[in-house]
Structure formats: structure tokens, C-alpha cells
PAKOLLO-530648 format. One line per field, with one value per residue (C-alpha): residue number from 0; x, y negated, z; residue in three letters; chain. Coordinates in pm, whole numbers, always signed. Layout:
dotor: NUM, ...
px: X, ...
py: Y, ...
pz: Z, ...
baza: ALA, ...
torza: A, ...
//
This chain:
dotor: 0, 1, 2, 3, 4, 5, 6, 7, 8, 9, 10, 11, 12, 13, 14, 15, 16, 17, 18, 19, 20, 21, 22, 23, 24, 25, 26, 27, 28, 29, 30, 31, 32, 33, 34, 35, 36, 37, 38, 39, 40, 41, 42, 43, 44, 45, 46, 47, 48, 49, 50, 51, 52, 53, 54, 55, 56, 57, 58, 59, 60, 61, 62, 63, 64, 65, 66, 67, 68, 69, 70, 71, 72, 73, 74, 75, 76, 77, 78, 79, 80, 81, 82, 83, 84, 85, 86, 87, 88, 89, 90, 91, 92, 93, 94, 95, 96, 97, 98, 99, 100, 101, 102, 103, 104, 105, 106, 107, 108, 109, 110, 111, 112, 113, 114, 115, 116, 117, 118, 119, 120, 121, 122, 123, 124, 125, 126, 127, 128, 129, 130, 131, 132, 133, 134, 135, 136, 137, 138, 139, 140, 141, 142, 143, 144, 145, 146, 147, 148, 149, 150, 151, 152, 153, 154, 155, 156, 157, 158, 159, 160, 161, 162, 163, 164, 165, 166, 167, 168, 169, 170, 171, 172, 173, 174, 175, 176, 177, 178, 179, 180, 181, 182, 183, 184, 185, 186, 187, 188, 189, 190, 191, 192, 193, 194, 195, 196, 197, 198, 199, 200, 201, 202, 203, 204, 205, 206, 207, 208, 209, 210, 211, 212, 213, 214, 215, 216, 217, 218, 219, 220, 221, 222, 223, 224, 225, 226, 227, 228, 229, 230, 231, 232, 233, 234, 235, 236, 237, 238, 239, 240, 241, 242, 243, 244, 245, 246, 247, 248, 249, 250, 251, 252, 253, 254, 255, 256, 257, 258, 259, 260, 261, 262, 263, 264, 265, 266, 267, 268, 269, 270, 271, 272, 273, 274, 275, 276, 277, 278, 279, 280, 281, 282, 283, 284, 285, 286, 287, 288, 289, 290, 291, 292, 293, 294, 295, 296, 297, 298, 299, 300, 301, 302, 303, 304, 305, 306, 307, 308, 309, 310, 311, 312, 313, 314, 315, 316, 317, 318, 319, 320, 321, 322, 323, 324, 325, 326, 327, 328, 329, 330, 331, 332, 333, 334, 335, 336, 337, 338, 339, 340, 341, 342
px: -1366, -1106, -1127, -852, -868, -669, -434, -551, -340, -510, -426, -68, -30, -151, +124, +408, +605, +726, +1048, +1210, +1506, +1412, +1209, +1041, +933, +574, +605, +706, +543, +261, -96, -375, -662, -1001, -1140, -867, -861, -611, -430, -420, -276, -11, +79, +135, +325, +706, +744, +894, +758, +406, +362, +57, -65, -261, -372, -498, -417, -683, -427, -225, -531, -619, -263, -296, -65, -89, -291, -156, -12, -304, -123, +201, +110, +3, +318, +543, +377, +414, +786, +835, +682, +911, +1231, +1439, +1390, +1748, +1982, +1970, +1591, +1349, +983, +867, +980, +717, +342, +160, -147, -314, -436, -669, -1010, -1061, -1264, -1563, -1344, -1154, -1478, -1609, -1280, -1279, -1602, -1467, -1297, -1011, -1105, -1439, -1410, -1669, -1523, -1181, -1320, -1470, -1131, -981, -1255, -1183, -814, -907, -1116, -817, -598, -814, -791, -415, -333, -547, -385, -28, -105, -231, +69, +316, +121, +166, +542, +587, +744, +511, +630, +380, +343, +146, -38, +37, +261, -51, -26, +283, +38, -139, +192, +330, +8, -22, +338, +295, -26, +136, +438, +231, +447, +549, +787, +1036, +1064, +1328, +1210, +1406, +1217, +1241, +967, +912, +540, +522, +283, +4, -286, -545, -714, -550, -358, -23, +167, +102, +110, +412, +287, -44, +136, +365, +81, -123, +164, +238, +563, +842, +1144, +1152, +1454, +1408, +1687, +1772, +1492, +1510, +1554, +1342, +1031, +1021, +837, +983, +712, +809, +1176, +1072, +875, +1180, +1402, +1159, +1151, +1517, +1542, +1271, +1293, +1606, +1693, +1977, +1915, +2005, +2195, +2412, +2525, +2533, +2553, +2753, +2935, +2914, +2822, +2861, +2604, +2757, +2802, +2443, +2317, +2503, +2366, +2011, +2037, +2190, +1891, +1616, +1761, +1671, +1306, +1119, +1122, +966, +1161, +986, +1094, +922, +1002, +981, +1326, +1481, +1523, +1312, +1099, +733, +562, +310, +594, +851, +1197, +1497, +1742, +1795, +1964, +2039, +1870, +2194, +2176, +1810, +1902, +2191, +1956, +1709, +1984, +2154, +1844, +1678, +1955, +1901, +1702, +1457, +1359, +993, +846, +923, +693, +756, +520, +429, +530, +292, +352, +29, +195, +460, +323, +634, +685, +887, +617, +703, +1032, +882, +750, +1089, +1259, +1015, +1092, +1465, +1394, +1168, +1425, +1705, +1506, +1441, +1808, +1914, +1719, +1822, +2173
py: -448, -586, -492, -233, +105, +311, +577, +913, +1212, +1410, +1148, +1131, +1508, +1507, +1272, +1415, +1681, +1934, +2123, +2394, +2270, +1903, +1650, +1369, +1033, +1136, +1412, +1163, +826, +717, +669, +511, +739, +612, +618, +390, +11, -78, -356, -187, +124, -74, -280, +29, +218, +234, +202, -128, -162, -174, -101, -264, -270, -532, -353, -651, -845, -1116, -1388, -1279, -1295, -1641, -1746, -1621, -1326, -962, -760, -433, -527, -354, -24, -110, -11, +343, +397, +255, +464, +788, +725, +597, +899, +1131, +960, +1181, +1136, +1122, +920, +621, +585, +753, +796, +764, +400, +325, +280, +305, +93, +141, -118, -414, -305, -514, -279, -515, -816, -627, -512, -867, -1008, -751, -904, -1260, -1428, -1665, -1872, -1959, -2261, -2134, -1784, -1929, -2115, -1790, -1617, -1893, -1830, -1456, -1527, -1754, -1470, -1238, -1512, -1513, -1136, -1124, -1409, -1250, -907, -1044, -1262, -957, -739, -1004, -1071, -698, -769, -563, -643, -633, -480, -598, -444, -656, -736, -1070, -1337, -1526, -1318, -1511, -1774, -1531, -1392, -1737, -1857, -1540, -1573, -1944, -1884, -1601, -1817, -2132, -2345, -2389, -2122, -2080, -1857, -1731, -1611, -1395, -1494, -1613, -1867, -2111, -2035, -2397, -2519, -2773, -2728, -2651, -2359, -2051, -1810, -1630, -1940, -2168, -1967, -2157, -2503, -2443, -2313, -2619, -2867, -2716, -2729, -2359, -2363, -2580, -2492, -2298, -2169, -2020, -1777, -1736, -1920, -1921, -2275, -2205, -2134, -2434, -2750, -3098, -3185, -2894, -2991, -3346, -3216, -3024, -3331, -3551, -3301, -3198, -3162, -2894, -2746, -2603, -2362, -2202, -2099, -1767, -1955, -2138, -1803, -1558, -1763, -2080, -1928, -2259, -2077, -1720, -1477, -1422, -1791, -1863, -1592, -1777, -2116, -1984, -1836, -2154, -2346, -2127, -1936, -2184, -2070, -1743, -1675, -1444, -1254, -1260, -1059, -1079, -782, -998, -1132, -793, -695, -413, -369, -351, -659, -926, -1138, -877, -1011, -899, -1121, -1147, -1015, -645, -392, -381, -758, -733, -466, -677, -976, -769, -637, -973, -1161, -867, -827, -1178, -1188, -1447, -1236, -1176, -990, -844, -894, -712, -818, -835, -476, -324, +49, +69, -133, +136, +380, +601, +925, +731, +509, +635, +443, +108, +274, +438, +97, -47, +244, +162, -202, -109, +128, -125, -373, -120, -20, -386, -410, -82, +12
pz: -225, -465, -831, -791, -958, -709, -844, -709, -614, -889, -1155, -1030, -1052, -1413, -1531, -1319, -1505, -1251, -1316, -1110, -905, -946, -748, -941, -799, -869, -612, -343, -420, -192, -309, -109, +2, -113, +242, +378, +402, +130, +313, +653, +489, +299, +606, +822, +552, +571, +192, +77, -278, -423, -794, -947, -1307, -1502, -1822, -2022, -2335, -2310, -2233, -2536, -2762, -2627, -2720, -3081, -3009, -3117, -2869, -2731, -2392, -2218, -2284, -2101, -1746, -1830, -2037, -1764, -1492, -1689, -1721, -1367, -1193, -1390, -1278, -1047, -673, -540, -320, -557, -575, -338, -422, -64, -70, -336, -305, -636, -575, -912, -1159, -1187, -1318, -1632, -1853, -1880, -1954, -2225, -2388, -2395, -2525, -2803, -2938, -2932, -3227, -3153, -3458, -3297, -3066, -2816, -2820, -2746, -2443, -2320, -2353, -2138, -1878, -1877, -1816, -1524, -1381, -1398, -1243, -931, -887, -948, -709, -437, -475, -485, -181, +9, -81, +32, +353, +423, +407, +91, -246, -549, -874, -1134, -1478, -1726, -1938, -2089, -1944, -1838, -1519, -1407, -1284, -1049, -926, -846, -685, -476, -355, -277, -81, +115, +201, +261, +33, -333, -462, -746, -1052, -1293, -1633, -1881, -2194, -2552, -2472, -2186, -2148, -2032, -2295, -2265, -2023, -2290, -2113, -1966, -2186, -2198, -2312, -2015, -1692, -1562, -1663, -1483, -1171, -1184, -1235, -951, -703, -664, -865, -727, -943, -1268, -1463, -1812, -1890, -2258, -2435, -2815, -2944, -3254, -3046, -2812, -2916, -2883, -2628, -2403, -2421, -2328, -2029, -1909, -1951, -1755, -1467, -1473, -1094, -1103, -1453, -1613, -1891, -2078, -2437, -2595, -2864, -2608, -2466, -2756, -3077, -3006, -2706, -2517, -2197, -2077, -1946, -1601, -1522, -1625, -1390, -1116, -1224, -1238, -889, -745, -880, -727, -432, -157, -155, -220, -593, -846, -1109, -1445, -1750, -2087, -2307, -2618, -2526, -2613, -2981, -3128, -2817, -2911, -2770, -2865, -3010, -3110, -3195, -3400, -3211, -2838, -2527, -2500, -2274, -2075, -2016, -1912, -1657, -1528, -1493, -1287, -1061, -1013, -903, -730, -474, -334, -10, -148, -451, -366, -665, -1007, -1306, -1635, -1911, -2280, -2356, -2611, -2665, -2866, -3141, -3184, -3440, -3441, -3251, -2995, -2850, -2501, -2511, -2408, -2093, -2037, -2056, -1802, -1569, -1595, -1506, -1213, -1065, -1122, -913, -637, -629, -608, -281, -117, -232
baza: MET, GLU, LYS, ILE, ASN, LEU, LEU, THR, VAL, LYS, GLU, LEU, ALA, LYS, ILE, THR, HIS, HIS, ARG, SER, GLY, GLU, ILE, LYS, LEU, GLY, GLU, LYS, VAL, ILE, THR, ILE, PRO, SER, ASN, GLU, ASN, ILE, TRP, GLU, PHE, ILE, SER, LYS, CYS, ASP, ALA, GLN, PHE, VAL, VAL, PHE, GLY, ILE, PRO, GLU, ASP, ILE, GLY, VAL, LYS, ALA, ASN, LEU, GLY, ARG, VAL, GLY, THR, ALA, SER, ALA, TYR, GLU, SER, ALA, LEU, LYS, SER, LEU, VAL, ASN, VAL, GLN, HIS, ASN, LYS, PHE, CYS, LYS, GLY, ASN, ASN, ILE, ILE, VAL, LEU, GLY, HIS, LEU, GLU, VAL, THR, GLU, GLU, LEU, GLN, GLU, ALA, ASN, GLU, LEU, LYS, ILE, SER, ASN, LYS, GLU, HIS, LYS, LYS, ARG, LEU, PHE, THR, LEU, VAL, GLU, LYS, ILE, ASP, LYS, GLU, VAL, SER, HIS, ILE, ILE, HIS, GLN, ILE, ILE, LYS, CYS, ASP, LYS, ILE, PRO, ILE, VAL, ILE, GLY, GLY, GLY, HIS, ASN, ASN, ALA, TYR, GLY, ASN, ILE, LYS, GLY, LEU, ALA, LEU, ALA, LYS, GLY, LYS, PRO, VAL, ASN, ALA, ILE, ASN, PHE, ASP, ALA, HIS, THR, ASP, PHE, ARG, ILE, LEU, GLU, GLY, ARG, HIS, SER, GLY, ASN, GLY, PHE, SER, TYR, ALA, PHE, GLU, GLU, GLY, PHE, LEU, LYS, LYS, TYR, PHE, VAL, PHE, GLY, LEU, HIS, GLU, ASN, PHE, VAL, SER, LYS, SER, VAL, PHE, ASN, SER, ILE, LYS, GLU, GLN, ASP, THR, ARG, LEU, LYS, TYR, VAL, SER, TYR, GLU, GLU, ILE, GLU, VAL, ARG, LYS, GLN, LYS, ASN, PHE, ALA, SER, GLN, LEU, GLU, GLU, GLY, LEU, ALA, PHE, ILE, LYS, GLN, ASP, PRO, PHE, GLY, ILE, GLU, LEU, ASP, LEU, ASP, ALA, ILE, PRO, HIS, ILE, TYR, SER, SER, ALA, MET, THR, LEU, SER, GLY, PHE, SER, VAL, GLN, GLN, ALA, ARG, GLU, TYR, ILE, HIS, TYR, PHE, GLY, LYS, HIS, LYS, ASN, ALA, ALA, TYR, LEU, HIS, ILE, CYS, GLU, GLY, ALA, PRO, ASP, LEU, ASP, LEU, THR, ASN, ASN, ASN, HIS, LEU, THR, GLY, LYS, LEU, MET, ALA, TYR, LEU, ILE, THR, ASP, PHE, ILE, LYS, SER, LYS, VAL, LEU
torza: A, A, A, A, A, A, A, A, A, A, A, A, A, A, A, A, A, A, A, A, A, A, A, A, A, A, A, A, A, A, A, A, A, A, A, A, A, A, A, A, A, A, A, A, A, A, A, A, A, A, A, A, A, A, A, A, A, A, A, A, A, A, A, A, A, A, A, A, A, A, A, A, A, A, A, A, A, A, A, A, A, A, A, A, A, A, A, A, A, A, A, A, A, A, A, A, A, A, A, A, A, A, A, A, A, A, A, A, A, A, A, A, A, A, A, A, A, A, A, A, A, A, A, A, A, A, A, A, A, A, A, A, A, A, A, A, A, A, A, A, A, A, A, A, A, A, A, A, A, A, A, A, A, A, A, A, A, A, A, A, A, A, A, A, A, A, A, A, A, A, A, A, A, A, A, A, A, A, A, A, A, A, A, A, A, A, A, A, A, A, A, A, A, A, A, A, A, A, A, A, A, A, A, A, A, A, A, A, A, A, A, A, A, A, A, A, A, A, A, A, A, A, A, A, A, A, A, A, A, A, A, A, A, A, A, A, A, A, A, A, A, A, A, A, A, A, A, A, A, A, A, A, A, A, A, A, A, A, A, A, A, A, A, A, A, A, A, A, A, A, A, A, A, A, A, A, A, A, A, A, A, A, A, A, A, A, A, A, A, A, A, A, A, A, A, A, A, A, A, A, A, A, A, A, A, A, A, A, A, A, A, A, A, A, A, A, A, A, A, A, A, A, A, A, A, A, A, A, A, A, A, A, A, A, A, A, A, A, A, A, A, A, A
//
């Protein structure tokens, strides 16, 4: 049995807010009965999308980031199930699988200090453990001919997504990443800053396009790596589009798609690319929510778009009365992706 904590009908009912005259997604989405074989059930189901959560922030901690991303899945799910079920987005096209069971790993990570060399190595090992589970689950979902919608967690989980997709397709795959960072850092042990570089080094990632990286946050060595592998690695910076106006948003969407569309590809979106969204590396400058939604729609509608991964959201870091808004944003992005495939 995989380490999946299945969402139950009872749990779903608790977070779905019923209102007279309305139908919410939570009243129509499909959950998996505990007595069923997970993959047989998913394979036979008519629903096209499988929502899966990874409530961890171990990869973020191992990357010296602010923890809090473990809270994103629950927040996103609460908002998603209260979206209206209507002609634009139908709940019965969505299976909510549940989330990866990482309670023990989180408890252990909580006791570890990143300043301690041995503790840091143990954090890397815990991330590798999660990698194995994520890649297996994504592989299984795709082999069932479904489309995973993954809510992280840290961006370390891009590695498991890419590996799972590549194993399911039997070949290296591509990725597009809406992010302020490349997450293509050195192979020093697994964390949230090197999921793509590990996937690239191990042969799972063929081509990688970083959309809107912030020039201030990318080291000279990473830029050199991209230059050396320019047939497989490309980027456009936020500054090129929005500050210096050397390129425009729409044309870069087209360029990014032209680079990756020949093979199955994953759509990655890091919430730290959007200003004022609570995340492990919150920013004051970046693309708008509208541009993030347009990005999801544009790439999602292509036939080779194989999964969506939204990560690094950290509602727990929002101490205001509006800490549900990060989850609400994720629900918008999830439904934008679903609509791009069905409308």
C-alpha cells in the first residue's frame, strides 16, 4: 500500500459548504473508497484529473527557506471543493486522491537543525525518501491515463513529478517553470533548490524552460550551466519582459511552448513568483496573478501538457485574517488548468 492518506467522504463533507440552490465541486468530486484498489479504481473512472497533495516543507528547510509550505494542500483543497460546479468546471471530472502521508518525516525534520552538518544530510535523505513516493504515485496516475494536479509542498517535488512522468512515458520529458528561481542549483543533496538539476543529471528531464526568473537570484554558475546546455535549457527573465521591455509576455509564452511541446511536459508554477503571495521566498516584485492564470491556461491547453504542479505556497505564514486567500488562488489556478483541457 502506497503512503497515501485517502480523502474520505466524511472529510470531504466537513470542508464543503453547502448552500441552497447551489452545487459545489465538493458535492460532485470523486473520492476513492478505502476497500478499493486505488489504481484499478482510478483507471476505470471516467474522471480526467487526479488531485494529489504533498503537505511537506522538508525540502524548503533543507534549502535554508522559511517553512510553512506543508499547509498549502489543505488550504487549496478547502477552496477548491467550494468552487461552483457548473458548465465551466464539473466536479465529476475530478478525483481527489488525498495526500502523501509524511507525518513521521515532518516530525523528524522538525527536530533537525540546518546549521548542523549531519542534520542537514539527514534532511537530504528525508527529501530523497519523499522523492521515491512522489515519483511512484505520479507514474501510477499517468499510467492510468489521467492527469495529475499536484499541490506542494516545496519545489523539491518537481523532481518526483518529472521522474514519474518520464517513467510512465518510457523516455525523458520536458518542463516549463513559472518561477523567480531556476531551482537548477548544484547537486549537493536533495532540497527545493535543485529538483530540476537532479532530474536533468539523471536523464529524466530533456528540455527545461524557466519562465520569468529574477536575475538577482541566479548565480553566475547556474547561468553558465544554462549557456553550456543551450539546446536543452532556456529561460526568459522577468526583467527582460516587465522592466526593460525587451520581450513581451505573449511572445515568450509562444517561445517557451515551441521549445518544449515536442514531448510530454510538466507545467510547474512556484507561487513565490507572484508578489505578496505567502511563500517560502515571498516577493514584492513579479508577475501578476492574471499573468500566472494566463500561463496556466496557455500551456495547459496543449495536448502534451501532462501534469500541473503548484508549489511553495505557505498559508501558515500569513498571520492576517485573510490566510485563506493563498488557497483561493491555488483553486483558481487548478480550475484554469482543468478548463484549458476541457473547454
